[in-house]
C-alpha positions in Angstrom: 0.0 0.0 0.0 2.8 2.4 0.8 4.5 1.7 -2.5 1.3 2.5 -4.3 1.0 5.8 -2.6 4.7 6.6 -3.4 4.2 5.7 -7.0 1.1 8.0 -7.3 2.5 11.0 -5.3 6.3 11.0 -5.2 6.6 14.8 -5.5 4.1 15.5 -2.7 5.8 13.0 -0.3 9.3 14.3 -1.1 8.2 17.9 -0.8 6.4 17.3 2.4 9.5 15.4 3.8 11.9 18.2 2.9 9.6 20.9 4.2 9.2 18.9 7.4 12.9 18.5 8.0 13.7 22.1 7.4 10.7 23.2 9.5 11.7 20.8 12.3 15.1 22.5 12.5 13.4 25.9 12.9 11.0 24.4 15.5 13.9 23.7 17.8 15.3 27.2 17.4 12.3 28.4 19.3 8.6 27.8 19.9 7.6 31.1 18.2 9.1 29.7 15.0 6.3 27.1 14.8 4.5 29.3 12.2 7.7 29.1 10.0 7.6 25.3 10.5 4.0 25.2 9.2 5.0 27.5 6.3 7.8 25.2 5.2 5.6 22.1 5.3 2.9 23.8 3.3 5.4 25.1 0.8 6.9 21.7 0.4 3.5 20.2 -0.1 2.6 22.9 -2.7 5.8 22.4 -4.7 5.4 18.6 -4.5 1.8 18.8 -5.8 3.0 20.9 -8.7 5.7 18.4 -9.5 3.2 15.5 -9.4 1.2 17.3 -12.0 4.3 17.2 -14.2 4.8 21.0 -14.1 8.2 22.4 -14.8 10.0 23.4 -11.5 11.2 26.6 -13.1 7.6 27.6 -13.9 6.5 26.8 -10.4 9.3 29.0 -8.9 8.4 31.8 -11.3 4.9 31.8 -9.8 6.2 32.0 -6.2 9.3 34.2 -6.4 9.5 37.8 -7.6 10.9 38.6 -11.1 14.2 39.9 -9.8 15.4 36.4 -9.0 15.3 35.4 -12.7 17.1 38.3 -14.3 
């Protein structure tokens, strides 16, 4: 069952895991940083969802980041 979930949603799982790990580091820096933790997890889930839909990572980052990062 877990392999089927991995086969169907690898980007979401990987994005969620990366967001969780980075957010977990911030969580131990201080309790107030819990909102940053949630933000990292949600950002990882969002990017993973876009990758599961076979969207180009460059296009996804252009949606999120301002234009000055791509000049």
